[in-house]
ROSE-4610 file (N, C-alpha, C; in Angstrom, 1 decimal, always signed):
// ROSE-4610
residu = [M/M/M/A/A/A/D/D/D/L/L/L/R/R/R/N/N/N/Y/Y/Y/Q/Q/Q/S/S/S/R/R/R/A/A/A/Q/Q/Q/A/A/A/G/G/G/E/E/E/V/V/V/I/I/I/D/D/D/Q/Q/Q/G/G/G/L/L/L/R/R/R/A/A/A/Y/Y/Y/M/M/M/L/L/L/K/K/K/V/V/V/Y/Y/Y/N/N/N/L/L/L/M/M/M/A/A/A/L/L/L/G/G/G/L/L/L/A/A/A/I/I/I/T/T/T/G/G/G/V/V/V/A/A/A/A/A/A/Y/Y/Y/L/L/L/S/S/S/F/F/F/Q/Q/Q/L/L/L/A/A/A/F/F/F/A/A/A/D/D/D/G/G/G/Q/Q/Q/L/L/L/T/T/T/A/A/A/F/F/F/G/G/G/Q/Q/Q/A/A/A/I/I/I/Y/Y/Y/A/A/A/S/S/S/P/P/P/L/L/L/K/K/K/W/W/W/V/V/V/V/V/V/I/I/I/L/L/L/A/A/A/P/P/P/L/L/L/A/A/A/A/A/A/V/V/V/F/F/F/F/F/F/L/L/L/S/S/S/F/F/F/R/R/R/I/I/I/N/N/N/Q/Q/Q/M/M/M/S/S/S/V/V/V/A/A/A/A/A/A/A/A/A/Q/Q/Q/T/T/T/T/T/T/F/F/F/W/W/W/V/V/V/Y/Y/Y/S/S/S/A/A/A/L/L/L/V/V/V/G/G/G/L/L/L/S/S/S/L/L/L/S/S/S/S/S/S/I/I/I/F/F/F/L/L/L/I/I/I/Y/Y/Y/T/T/T/G/G/G/Q/Q/Q/S/S/S/I/I/I/V/V/V/Q/Q/Q/T/T/T/F/F/F/F/F/F/V/V/V/T/T/T/A/A/A/A/A/A/S/S/S/F/F/F/G/G/G/A/A/A/L/L/L/S/S/S/L/L/L/Y/Y/Y/G/G/G/Y/Y/Y/T/T/T/T/T/T/K/K/K/R/R/R/D/D/D/L/L/L/S/S/S/A/A/A/M/M/M/G/G/G/S/S/S/F/F/F/L/L/L/I/I/I/M/M/M/G/G/G/L/L/L/F/F/F/G/G/G/I/I/I/I/I/I/I/I/I/A/A/A/S/S/S/L/L/L/V/V/V/N/N/N/I/I/I/F/F/F/L/L/L/A/A/A/S/S/S/S/S/S/A/A/A/L/L/L/H/H/H/F/F/F/A/A/A/I/I/I/S/S/S/V/V/V/I/I/I/G/G/G/V/V/V/L/L/L/I/I/I/F/F/F/A/A/A/G/G/G/L/L/L/T/T/T/A/A/A/Y/Y/Y/D/D/D/T/T/T/Q/Q/Q/R/R/R/I/I/I/K/K/K/E/E/E/M/M/M/Y/Y/Y/Y/Y/Y/E/E/E/A/A/A/D/D/D/G/G/G/Y/Y/Y/D/D/D/V/V/V/A/A/A/G/G/G/R/R/R/K/K/K/A/A/A/I/I/I/M/M/M/G/G/G/A/A/A/L/L/L/T/T/T/L/L/L/Y/Y/Y/L/L/L/D/D/D/F/F/F/I/I/I/N/N/N/L/L/L/F/F/F/M/M/M/F/F/F/L/L/L/L/L/L/Q/Q/Q/F/F/F/M/M/M/G/G/G/N/N/N/R/R/R/K/K/K]
num = [1/1/1/2/2/2/3/3/3/4/4/4/5/5/5/6/6/6/7/7/7/8/8/8/9/9/9/10/10/10/11/11/11/12/12/12/13/13/13/14/14/14/15/15/15/16/16/16/17/17/17/18/18/18/19/19/19/20/20/20/21/21/21/22/22/22/23/23/23/24/24/24/25/25/25/26/26/26/27/27/27/28/28/28/29/29/29/30/30/30/31/31/31/32/32/32/33/33/33/34/34/34/35/35/35/36/36/36/37/37/37/38/38/38/39/39/39/40/40/40/41/41/41/42/42/42/43/43/43/44/44/44/45/45/45/46/46/46/47/47/47/48/48/48/49/49/49/50/50/50/51/51/51/52/52/52/53/53/53/54/54/54/55/55/55/56/56/56/57/57/57/58/58/58/59/59/59/60/60/60/61/61/61/62/62/62/63/63/63/64/64/64/65/65/65/66/66/66/67/67/67/68/68/68/69/69/69/70/70/70/71/71/71/72/72/72/73/73/73/74/74/74/75/75/75/76/76/76/77/77/77/78/78/78/79/79/79/80/80/80/81/81/81/82/82/82/83/83/83/84/84/84/85/85/85/86/86/86/87/87/87/88/88/88/89/89/89/90/90/90/91/91/91/92/92/92/93/93/93/94/94/94/95/95/95/96/96/96/97/97/97/98/98/98/99/99/99/100/100/100/101/101/101/102/102/102/103/103/103/104/104/104/105/105/105/106/106/106/107/107/107/108/108/108/109/109/109/110/110/110/111/111/111/112/112/112/113/113/113/114/114/114/115/115/115/116/116/116/117/117/117/118/118/118/119/119/119/120/120/120/121/121/121/122/122/122/123/123/123/124/124/124/125/125/125/126/126/126/127/127/127/128/128/128/129/129/129/130/130/130/131/131/131/132/132/132/133/133/133/134/134/134/135/135/135/136/136/136/137/137/137/138/138/138/139/139/139/140/140/140/141/141/141/142/142/142/143/143/143/144/144/144/145/145/145/146/146/146/147/147/147/148/148/148/149/149/149/150/150/150/151/151/151/152/152/152/153/153/153/154/154/154/155/155/155/156/156/156/157/157/157/158/158/158/159/159/159/160/160/160/161/161/161/162/162/162/163/163/163/164/164/164/165/165/165/166/166/166/167/167/167/168/168/168/169/169/169/170/170/170/171/171/171/172/172/172/173/173/173/174/174/174/175/175/175/176/176/176/177/177/177/178/178/178/179/179/179/180/180/180/181/181/181/182/182/182/183/183/183/184/184/184/185/185/185/186/186/186/187/187/187/188/188/188/189/189/189/190/190/190/191/191/191/192/192/192/193/193/193/194/194/194/195/195/195/196/196/196/197/197/197/198/198/198/199/199/199/200/200/200/201/201/201/202/202/202/203/203/203/204/204/204/205/205/205/206/206/206/207/207/207/208/208/208/209/209/209/210/210/210/211/211/211/212/212/212/213/213/213/214/214/214/215/215/215/216/216/216/217/217/217/218/218/218/219/219/219/220/220/220/221/221/221/222/222/222/223/223/223/224/224/224/225/225/225/226/226/226/227/227/227/228/228/228/229/229/229/230/230/230/231/231/231/232/232/232/233/233/233/234/234/234/235/235/235/236/236/236/237/237/237/238/238/238/239/239/239/240/240/240/241/241/241/242/242/242]
x = [+94.8/+96.1/+96.5/+96.3/+96.7/+95.8/+94.5/+93.6/+94.1/+94.6/+95.0/+96.2/+97.2/+98.4/+98.0/+97.1/+96.6/+96.0/+95.2/+94.6/+95.6/+96.6/+97.7/+98.5/+98.7/+99.5/+98.7/+97.4/+96.6/+96.5/+96.4/+96.4/+97.7/+98.8/+100.1/+100.2/+99.8/+99.8/+99.0/+97.8/+96.9/+97.5/+98.2/+98.9/+100.0/+100.7/+101.8/+101.3/+100.1/+99.5/+99.0/+98.4/+97.8/+99.0/+100.1/+101.2/+101.8/+101.9/+102.4/+101.5/+100.2/+99.2/+99.3/+99.4/+99.4/+100.7/+101.8/+103.1/+103.0/+102.4/+102.2/+101.3/+100.1/+99.2/+99.9/+100.6/+101.3/+102.3/+103.0/+103.9/+103.2/+102.1/+101.2/+100.9/+100.3/+99.9/+101.1/+102.2/+103.4/+103.9/+103.9/+104.3/+103.4/+102.1/+101.1/+101.2/+101.4/+101.5/+102.8/+103.8/+105.1/+104.9/+104.2/+103.9/+103.1/+102.1/+101.2/+102.1/+103.0/+103.8/+104.7/+105.3/+106.1/+105.3/+104.0/+103.2/+102.8/+102.5/+102.2/+103.4/+104.6/+105.8/+106.1/+106.0/+106.3/+105.3/+104.0/+103.0/+103.2/+103.5/+103.7/+105.0/+106.1/+107.3/+107.2/+106.5/+106.3/+105.5/+104.5/+103.7/+104.5/+105.4/+106.2/+107.2/+107.7/+108.6/+107.8/+106.5/+105.8/+105.1/+104.9/+104.1/+104.8/+105.0/+105.7/+105.2/+105.1/+104.7/+103.4/+102.4/+101.1/+101.1/+102.2/+102.2/+103.0/+102.8/+103.6/+105.1/+106.0/+107.4/+107.6/+108.9/+109.2/+108.9/+109.2/+108.9/+107.4/+106.6/+105.2/+104.7/+105.2/+104.7/+105.0/+106.2/+106.6/+105.7/+105.3/+104.5/+103.0/+102.6/+101.1/+100.6/+101.5/+101.0/+101.7/+102.6/+103.4/+103.0/+103.4/+103.2/+103.8/+104.7/+105.3/+104.3/+103.2/+102.1/+101.6/+101.6/+101.1/+102.0/+103.3/+104.3/+104.0/+103.8/+103.5/+102.2/+101.2/+99.9/+100.1/+100.8/+100.8/+101.9/+103.0/+104.1/+103.6/+102.8/+102.3/+101.6/+100.8/+100.1/+101.1/+102.1/+103.1/+103.9/+104.2/+104.9/+104.0/+102.7/+101.9/+101.7/+101.6/+101.5/+102.8/+103.9/+105.2/+105.4/+105.0/+105.1/+104.2/+103.0/+102.0/+102.3/+102.9/+103.2/+104.6/+105.5/+106.8/+107.2/+106.3/+106.7/+107.2/+106.7/+107.1/+108.5/+109.0/+110.4/+111.4/+110.9/+111.7/+112.1/+113.2/+113.6/+112.7/+112.6/+111.8/+112.3/+113.6/+114.1/+113.8/+113.9/+113.6/+112.1/+111.2/+109.8/+109.5/+110.1/+109.9/+110.3/+111.5/+112.0/+111.0/+110.5/+109.6/+108.3/+107.9/+106.7/+106.9/+108.1/+108.5/+108.5/+109.1/+109.2/+107.8/+106.9/+105.5/+104.8/+105.0/+104.4/+104.8/+106.1/+106.6/+106.0/+105.9/+105.3/+103.8/+103.1/+101.7/+101.7/+102.6/+102.6/+102.9/+103.8/+104.0/+102.8/+102.1/+100.8/+99.7/+99.6/+98.6/+98.9/+100.1/+100.4/+99.5/+98.8/+98.0/+96.7/+96.4/+95.3/+95.5/+96.7/+97.0/+96.7/+96.6/+96.2/+94.7/+94.0/+92.5/+91.8/+92.3/+91.6/+92.4/+91.7/+92.3/+93.1/+94.2/+94.9/+94.1/+93.3/+92.5/+91.5/+90.9/+90.0/+90.7/+91.9/+92.7/+93.1/+93.5/+93.8/+92.6/+91.5/+90.2/+89.8/+89.9/+89.5/+90.4/+91.7/+92.6/+92.3/+91.9/+91.6/+90.3/+89.3/+88.1/+88.4/+89.2/+89.6/+90.3/+91.2/+92.0/+91.1/+90.1/+89.2/+88.3/+87.8/+86.9/+87.6/+88.8/+89.6/+89.9/+90.3/+90.6/+89.5/+88.3/+87.1/+86.7/+86.8/+86.4/+87.4/+88.7/+89.7/+89.6/+89.3/+89.1/+87.9/+86.9/+85.7/+86.1/+86.8/+87.3/+88.2/+88.9/+89.9/+89.2/+88.2/+87.5/+86.3/+85.6/+84.3/+84.5/+83.5/+83.4/+82.7/+82.0/+81.2/+82.2/+81.8/+82.6/+82.2/+83.2/+82.9/+83.2/+83.4/+83.8/+82.7/+81.4/+80.3/+80.3/+80.4/+80.4/+81.6/+82.7/+83.9/+83.7/+83.1/+82.8/+81.9/+80.9/+79.9/+80.7/+81.5/+82.2/+83.2/+83.9/+84.8/+84.1/+82.9/+82.0/+81.6/+81.3/+81.0/+82.2/+83.4/+84.6/+84.8/+84.6/+84.7/+83.6/+82.4/+81.4/+81.7/+82.3/+82.7/+83.9/+84.7/+85.8/+85.2/+84.3/+83.6/+82.9/+82.1/+81.4/+82.3/+83.4/+84.4/+84.9/+85.2/+85.7/+84.6/+83.4/+82.3/+82.1/+82.3/+82.1/+83.2/+84.3/+85.3/+84.7/+83.9/+83.3/+82.0/+81.2/+79.9/+80.1/+81.1/+81.4/+80.2/+79.5/+78.2/+78.6/+78.2/+78.5/+77.7/+76.4/+75.6/+76.2/+76.7/+77.3/+78.6/+79.3/+80.6/+80.3/+79.2/+78.9/+78.5/+77.7/+77.2/+78.4/+79.4/+80.5/+81.3/+81.4/+82.2/+81.5/+80.2/+79.5/+79.6/+79.3/+79.4/+80.9/+81.8/+83.2/+83.6/+83.1/+83.3/+82.7/+81.5/+80.9/+81.6/+82.1/+82.8/+84.1/+84.9/+86.2/+86.1/+85.0/+84.7/+84.5/+83.7/+83.5/+84.7/+85.5/+86.7/+87.8/+87.8/+88.7/+88.5/+87.2/+86.9/+87.1/+86.7/+86.9/+88.4/+89.2/+90.6/+91.4/+91.0/+91.6/+91.3/+90.1/+89.8/+90.6/+90.7/+91.4/+92.9/+93.5/+94.9/+95.2/+94.3/+94.4/+94.4/+93.5/+93.4/+94.6/+95.4/+96.6/+97.7/+97.6/+98.6/+98.7/+99.9/+100.2/+101.4/+101.3/+102.4/+103.7/+103.5/+104.7/+105.4/+105.0/+105.6/+107.1/+108.0/+109.3/+109.4/+110.6/+110.8/+110.4/+110.9/+110.6/+109.1/+108.4/+107.0/+106.2/+106.5/+105.7/+106.0/+107.2/+107.6/+106.8/+106.7/+106.0/+104.5/+104.0/+102.6/+102.3/+103.2/+103.0/+103.0/+103.9/+104.0/+102.8/+102.3/+101.1/+99.9/+99.9/+98.8/+98.8/+100.0/+100.2/+99.8/+100.2/+99.8/+98.3/+97.7/+96.2/+95.5/+95.9/+95.2/+95.6/+96.8/+97.3/+96.4/+96.1/+95.2/+93.8/+93.3/+92.0/+92.0/+93.0/+93.1/+93.1/+94.0/+94.2/+92.9/+92.3/+91.0/+89.9/+89.8/+88.8/+89.0/+90.2/+90.6/+90.2/+90.5/+90.3/+88.8/+88.0/+86.6/+85.9/+86.4/+85.9/+86.2/+87.4/+87.9/+87.0/+86.6/+85.8/+84.5/+83.9/+82.6/+82.7/+83.8/+84.0/+84.9/+85.9/+86.9/+86.4/+86.9/+86.6/+87.6/+87.1/+87.9/+88.4/+89.6/+90.2/+89.4]
y = [+150.1/+149.4/+149.3/+150.4/+150.5/+149.5/+149.4/+148.4/+147.0/+146.7/+145.4/+145.0/+146.0/+145.7/+145.5/+146.3/+146.1/+144.7/+144.3/+143.0/+141.9/+142.0/+141.0/+141.0/+142.1/+142.2/+141.5/+141.7/+141.1/+139.6/+139.2/+137.7/+137.1/+137.7/+137.1/+137.1/+138.1/+138.1/+137.0/+136.8/+135.7/+134.4/+134.2/+132.9/+132.6/+133.6/+133.5/+133.0/+133.7/+133.3/+131.9/+131.5/+130.2/+129.1/+129.4/+128.5/+128.4/+129.5/+129.6/+128.9/+129.0/+128.4/+126.9/+126.4/+125.0/+124.4/+125.1/+124.6/+124.6/+125.6/+125.6/+124.5/+124.3/+123.2/+121.8/+121.7/+120.4/+120.1/+121.2/+121.0/+120.6/+121.2/+120.8/+119.3/+118.9/+117.5/+116.5/+116.9/+116.0/+115.9/+117.0/+116.9/+116.0/+116.2/+115.5/+114.0/+113.6/+112.2/+111.6/+112.3/+111.8/+111.6/+112.5/+112.3/+111.1/+110.8/+109.6/+108.4/+108.4/+107.3/+107.0/+108.0/+107.8/+107.2/+107.7/+107.2/+105.7/+105.3/+103.9/+103.0/+103.4/+102.6/+102.4/+103.5/+103.5/+102.6/+102.7/+101.9/+100.4/+100.0/+98.6/+98.1/+98.8/+98.3/+98.2/+99.2/+99.1/+97.9/+97.6/+96.4/+95.1/+95.1/+93.9/+93.7/+94.8/+94.7/+94.4/+94.7/+94.6/+93.3/+92.5/+91.3/+90.2/+89.1/+88.0/+86.7/+85.6/+84.3/+84.3/+85.2/+85.3/+86.0/+86.7/+87.4/+88.6/+89.5/+90.7/+90.5/+91.2/+91.1/+92.1/+92.2/+93.1/+94.5/+94.8/+96.1/+96.4/+95.4/+95.5/+95.8/+95.0/+95.2/+96.6/+97.2/+98.5/+99.6/+99.5/+100.6/+100.4/+99.2/+98.9/+98.7/+98.1/+97.6/+98.2/+99.1/+99.7/+101.2/+101.9/+103.4/+104.1/+103.5/+104.2/+104.4/+103.7/+103.8/+105.2/+105.9/+107.3/+108.2/+107.9/+108.7/+108.6/+107.3/+107.0/+107.7/+107.8/+108.4/+109.9/+110.5/+111.9/+112.6/+111.9/+112.5/+113.1/+112.5/+113.2/+114.5/+114.5/+115.7/+116.8/+116.5/+117.5/+118.0/+117.1/+117.5/+118.4/+118.1/+118.9/+120.3/+120.4/+121.7/+122.5/+121.8/+122.5/+123.0/+122.2/+122.7/+123.8/+123.8/+124.8/+126.1/+126.1/+127.4/+127.9/+127.1/+127.5/+127.7/+127.3/+127.3/+128.6/+129.7/+131.0/+131.4/+130.7/+130.9/+129.9/+128.9/+127.8/+128.0/+127.5/+127.4/+126.4/+126.5/+125.6/+124.1/+124.0/+122.6/+122.1/+122.9/+122.4/+122.1/+122.9/+122.6/+121.3/+121.1/+119.9/+118.7/+118.8/+117.7/+117.4/+118.5/+118.3/+117.6/+117.9/+117.3/+115.8/+115.4/+114.0/+113.3/+113.9/+113.3/+113.1/+114.1/+114.0/+112.8/+112.7/+111.6/+110.3/+110.1/+108.8/+108.5/+109.6/+109.4/+108.9/+109.5/+109.1/+107.7/+107.3/+105.9/+104.9/+105.3/+104.5/+104.4/+105.5/+105.5/+104.7/+104.7/+104.0/+102.6/+102.1/+100.7/+99.7/+100.1/+99.2/+98.8/+99.5/+99.1/+97.8/+97.4/+96.1/+94.9/+95.3/+94.3/+94.1/+95.2/+95.2/+94.8/+95.3/+95.1/+94.2/+93.5/+92.7/+93.6/+93.0/+93.8/+94.1/+93.2/+93.5/+94.7/+94.7/+95.8/+97.2/+97.1/+98.4/+98.9/+98.0/+98.4/+98.9/+98.2/+98.6/+100.0/+100.2/+101.5/+102.6/+102.3/+103.3/+103.7/+102.8/+103.2/+103.9/+103.5/+104.3/+105.7/+105.8/+107.2/+108.0/+107.4/+108.1/+108.6/+107.7/+108.1/+109.3/+109.1/+110.2/+111.5/+111.4/+112.6/+113.3/+112.5/+113.1/+113.9/+113.3/+113.9/+115.2/+115.1/+116.2/+117.4/+117.0/+118.1/+118.8/+118.0/+118.5/+119.5/+119.1/+120.0/+121.3/+121.2/+122.4/+123.3/+122.7/+123.5/+124.2/+123.5/+124.0/+124.8/+124.6/+125.3/+126.8/+127.5/+129.0/+129.4/+128.4/+128.7/+129.0/+130.0/+130.3/+129.3/+128.5/+127.5/+127.9/+129.2/+129.7/+129.4/+129.7/+129.4/+127.9/+127.1/+125.6/+125.3/+125.9/+125.6/+125.9/+127.0/+127.4/+126.4/+126.0/+125.0/+123.6/+123.2/+122.0/+122.0/+123.1/+123.2/+123.1/+123.7/+123.5/+122.1/+121.4/+120.0/+119.1/+119.5/+118.8/+118.9/+120.0/+120.2/+119.3/+119.2/+118.4/+116.9/+116.4/+115.0/+114.7/+115.7/+115.5/+115.3/+116.2/+116.1/+114.8/+114.4/+113.2/+112.0/+112.0/+110.9/+110.8/+111.9/+111.9/+111.3/+111.7/+111.2/+109.7/+109.3/+107.9/+107.0/+107.6/+106.8/+106.2/+106.9/+106.5/+105.7/+106.1/+105.4/+104.1/+104.1/+102.8/+102.4/+103.3/+103.0/+102.7/+101.5/+101.2/+102.0/+102.4/+103.2/+104.6/+105.2/+106.5/+106.4/+105.3/+105.2/+105.1/+104.4/+104.4/+105.7/+106.5/+107.8/+108.7/+108.7/+109.5/+109.2/+107.9/+107.5/+108.1/+108.0/+108.5/+110.0/+110.7/+112.1/+112.6/+111.8/+112.2/+112.1/+111.1/+111.0/+112.2/+112.6/+113.7/+115.0/+115.2/+116.4/+116.5/+115.4/+115.5/+115.5/+114.9/+115.1/+116.5/+117.2/+118.6/+119.5/+119.1/+119.9/+119.7/+118.6/+118.4/+119.4/+119.6/+120.5/+122.0/+122.3/+123.6/+123.9/+123.0/+123.3/+123.5/+122.7/+122.8/+124.2/+124.7/+126.1/+127.1/+126.9/+127.9/+127.9/+126.7/+126.6/+127.2/+127.0/+127.7/+129.2/+129.7/+131.2/+131.7/+130.9/+131.4/+131.7/+131.2/+131.5/+132.9/+133.4/+134.8/+134.8/+135.3/+135.1/+135.8/+136.9/+137.6/+137.1/+136.0/+135.4/+135.0/+135.2/+134.7/+133.2/+132.7/+131.2/+130.7/+131.3/+130.9/+130.9/+132.0/+132.2/+131.2/+131.0/+130.1/+128.6/+128.3/+127.0/+126.7/+127.6/+127.4/+127.2/+128.0/+127.9/+126.5/+126.0/+124.7/+123.6/+123.7/+122.7/+122.7/+123.9/+124.0/+123.5/+123.8/+123.2/+121.7/+121.2/+119.7/+119.1/+119.7/+119.2/+119.2/+120.3/+120.4/+119.2/+119.1/+118.0/+116.6/+116.5/+115.2/+114.8/+115.8/+115.5/+115.2/+115.9/+115.6/+114.1/+113.7/+112.4/+111.3/+111.5/+110.5/+110.4/+111.5/+111.4/+110.8/+111.1/+110.5/+109.0/+108.6/+107.2/+106.5/+107.1/+106.4/+106.3/+107.3/+107.2/+106.2/+106.2/+105.2/+103.8/+103.6/+102.3/+101.8/+102.7/+102.3/+101.6/+102.0/+101.2/+100.4/+100.6/+99.7/+98.6/+98.7/+97.7/+96.4/+95.3/+94.0/+93.7/+93.5/+93.3/+91.8/+91.6/+90.3/+89.5]
z = [-67.0/-66.9/-65.5/-64.8/-63.3/-62.6/-62.9/-62.2/-62.5/-63.7/-64.0/-63.2/-63.1/-62.3/-60.8/-60.3/-58.9/-58.7/-59.7/-59.6/-59.6/-60.5/-60.6/-59.3/-58.7/-57.4/-56.3/-56.3/-55.2/-55.5/-56.7/-57.0/-56.6/-56.9/-56.6/-55.1/-54.3/-52.9/-52.3/-52.9/-52.4/-52.7/-53.8/-54.1/-53.1/-52.8/-51.8/-50.5/-50.0/-48.8/-48.8/-49.9/-50.0/-49.9/-50.6/-50.6/-49.2/-48.5/-47.2/-46.2/-46.4/-45.5/-45.7/-46.9/-47.2/-46.6/-46.7/-46.1/-44.6/-44.0/-42.5/-42.0/-42.7/-42.3/-42.5/-43.6/-43.8/-42.7/-42.3/-41.1/-39.9/-39.6/-38.4/-38.5/-39.6/-39.8/-39.7/-40.3/-40.2/-38.8/-38.1/-36.7/-35.8/-36.1/-35.4/-35.7/-37.0/-37.4/-36.8/-36.8/-36.2/-34.7/-34.0/-32.6/-32.3/-33.2/-33.1/-33.3/-34.3/-34.5/-33.3/-32.7/-31.5/-30.4/-30.2/-29.2/-29.4/-30.7/-31.0/-30.8/-31.2/-31.0/-29.5/-28.8/-27.3/-26.6/-27.0/-26.3/-26.6/-27.8/-28.2/-27.5/-27.6/-27.0/-25.5/-24.8/-23.4/-23.0/-23.8/-23.5/-23.7/-24.7/-24.9/-23.8/-23.2/-22.1/-20.8/-20.7/-19.5/-19.4/-20.5/-20.4/-21.2/-20.6/-21.2/-20.6/-21.5/-21.0/-20.2/-20.6/-19.9/-18.6/-18.2/-16.9/-17.0/-16.0/-16.0/-15.6/-16.3/-16.0/-14.8/-14.4/-13.3/-13.8/-15.0/-15.6/-15.6/-16.0/-16.0/-14.6/-13.6/-12.2/-11.7/-12.2/-11.8/-12.3/-13.6/-14.3/-14.2/-13.8/-13.8/-12.3/-11.5/-10.2/-9.0/-9.2/-8.1/-8.0/-7.0/-6.9/-8.1/-8.8/-10.0/-11.1/-11.0/-12.0/-12.0/-10.9/-10.8/-11.5/-11.5/-12.2/-13.7/-14.2/-15.6/-16.0/-15.2/-15.5/-15.6/-14.6/-14.4/-15.3/-15.6/-16.4/-17.7/-18.5/-19.7/-19.4/-18.4/-18.0/-17.6/-16.9/-16.5/-17.8/-18.7/-19.9/-20.8/-20.9/-21.8/-21.2/-19.9/-19.2/-19.4/-19.2/-19.4/-20.8/-21.8/-23.2/-23.4/-23.0/-23.2/-22.6/-21.4/-20.7/-21.0/-21.5/-21.7/-23.2/-24.1/-25.5/-26.0/-25.5/-26.0/-25.6/-24.6/-24.1/-24.6/-25.4/-25.9/-27.4/-27.8/-29.2/-29.9/-31.2/-32.0/-31.8/-31.8/-31.6/-30.2/-29.2/-27.8/-27.7/-28.3/-28.3/-29.0/-30.1/-30.8/-30.0/-29.4/-28.6/-27.4/-26.8/-25.7/-26.2/-27.4/-28.0/-28.2/-28.7/-28.9/-27.6/-26.6/-25.2/-24.7/-24.8/-24.4/-25.1/-26.4/-27.2/-26.7/-26.4/-25.9/-24.5/-23.6/-22.3/-22.4/-23.4/-23.6/-24.0/-24.9/-25.3/-24.2/-23.3/-22.1/-21.2/-21.1/-20.3/-20.9/-22.2/-22.9/-23.2/-22.9/-23.2/-22.5/-21.4/-20.7/-21.5/-22.6/-23.4/-24.0/-24.2/-24.8/-23.8/-22.6/-21.5/-21.5/-21.9/-21.7/-23.0/-24.1/-25.4/-26.3/-27.2/-28.2/-29.2/-29.7/-30.7/-31.9/-32.4/-33.6/-33.4/-32.2/-32.0/-31.8/-31.3/-31.2/-32.6/-33.5/-34.9/-35.6/-35.4/-36.1/-35.6/-34.3/-33.7/-34.2/-34.4/-34.8/-36.2/-37.1/-38.5/-38.6/-37.7/-37.7/-37.2/-36.2/-35.7/-36.8/-37.5/-38.5/-39.6/-40.1/-41.1/-40.6/-39.4/-38.9/-38.7/-38.1/-37.9/-39.2/-40.2/-41.5/-42.1/-42.0/-42.6/-41.8/-40.5/-39.6/-39.8/-39.8/-40.0/-41.3/-42.4/-43.7/-43.7/-43.0/-42.9/-42.2/-41.1/-40.4/-41.2/-42.1/-42.9/-44.1/-44.6/-45.9/-45.6/-44.5/-44.3/-44.2/-44.7/-44.5/-43.3/-42.7/-41.5/-40.3/-39.5/-38.3/-37.2/-36.7/-35.7/-34.3/-34.1/-32.7/-31.7/-32.0/-31.1/-30.7/-31.7/-31.5/-30.6/-30.8/-30.0/-28.5/-28.2/-26.8/-26.2/-26.9/-26.4/-26.1/-27.0/-26.9/-25.7/-25.5/-24.4/-23.1/-23.0/-21.8/-21.6/-22.7/-22.6/-22.2/-22.6/-22.2/-20.7/-20.1/-18.7/-18.0/-18.6/-18.1/-18.0/-19.1/-19.1/-18.2/-18.0/-17.0/-15.6/-15.3/-13.9/-13.8/-14.9/-14.8/-14.7/-15.3/-15.2/-13.8/-13.2/-11.8/-10.9/-11.1/-10.2/-10.4/-11.7/-12.0/-11.4/-11.0/-10.3/-9.0/-8.4/-7.1/-7.4/-8.4/-8.6/-9.4/-10.2/-11.0/-11.8/-12.4/-13.1/-14.6/-15.1/-16.5/-17.4/-17.0/-17.9/-18.1/-16.9/-17.0/-17.8/-17.6/-18.4/-19.9/-20.3/-21.7/-22.2/-21.4/-21.8/-22.0/-21.1/-21.2/-22.4/-22.8/-24.0/-25.2/-25.3/-26.5/-26.6/-25.5/-25.5/-25.8/-25.2/-25.5/-26.9/-27.6/-29.1/-29.8/-29.5/-30.1/-29.9/-28.6/-28.3/-29.0/-29.0/-29.7/-31.2/-31.7/-33.2/-33.5/-32.7/-33.0/-32.7/-31.7/-31.4/-32.5/-33.2/-34.3/-35.4/-35.8/-36.8/-36.3/-35.1/-34.5/-34.4/-33.9/-33.7/-35.0/-36.0/-37.3/-37.9/-37.8/-38.3/-37.5/-36.2/-35.3/-35.7/-35.9/-36.2/-37.6/-38.5/-39.8/-39.7/-38.8/-38.7/-37.9/-37.2/-36.5/-37.5/-38.7/-39.7/-40.1/-40.1/-40.6/-41.4/-42.7/-43.6/-43.3/-42.4/-42.0/-40.8/-40.2/-39.1/-39.4/-38.4/-38.6/-38.4/-38.5/-38.4/-37.1/-36.0/-34.6/-34.3/-34.6/-34.3/-35.1/-36.4/-37.2/-36.7/-36.3/-35.8/-34.5/-33.6/-32.4/-32.6/-33.5/-33.9/-34.4/-35.3/-35.9/-34.8/-33.9/-32.8/-31.9/-31.5/-30.7/-31.5/-32.8/-33.6/-33.6/-33.8/-33.9/-32.5/-31.4/-30.1/-29.9/-30.3/-30.2/-31.0/-32.2/-33.0/-32.5/-32.0/-31.4/-30.3/-29.4/-28.3/-28.7/-29.7/-30.3/-30.8/-31.5/-32.1/-31.0/-30.0/-28.9/-28.1/-27.8/-27.0/-27.8/-29.1/-29.9/-30.0/-30.2/-30.2/-28.9/-27.8/-26.5/-26.2/-26.5/-26.3/-27.3/-28.5/-29.4/-29.0/-28.4/-28.0/-26.8/-26.0/-24.8/-25.1/-26.2/-26.5/-27.8/-28.6/-29.8/-29.5/-28.6/-28.4/-27.8/-28.2/-27.6/-26.5/-25.3/-24.1/-24.1/-23.6/-23.5/-22.4]
């Protein structure tokens, strides 16, 4: 009888953990999806303001062709570093607001893709990215395999493509650019599965509201970055240029 009660207690505890984990992961995905929505709206509205009647407006000249473009390019990087290093000292509401601001800044920075690629290819690439991301994240969530070793390898590969991209600024090699795009897709595909597993393992049922909220925001930021980078690398060799 005592064994039966112990079994029932363990089963109930496991059910509570499962429900808490599902709620936690759902919050991560919802935050990420809202961030992507903000980025998409910001990118499209910025493009509409920047381009009219077949030419750049004053706003477009400012963000694409003046020294202000460096602020547009670097502002998202500053925001993501600020959020990453300061999140433990921020309230959940402040961290969420910073994430929304960061998402909008990324949208402003990415609005130039509408000048380079056709709208149809951007939409197609987005849906390919969404389908791939969903499958890879599901694998990372459900697999029993430890992906830690793969994650370390992928992070080293990420540093490699960053270095190669910087070198290619000076070489301007189309072959190297294509190779970076393909390798970038493979790396961020792997990171999507690895990061999902890592975010899942971050969950702890005894976390308070603030700790759990910060973990969810950082998880959403991580998956958001995986999605955006996967999209951009796919667009580089799938997108049709204007």
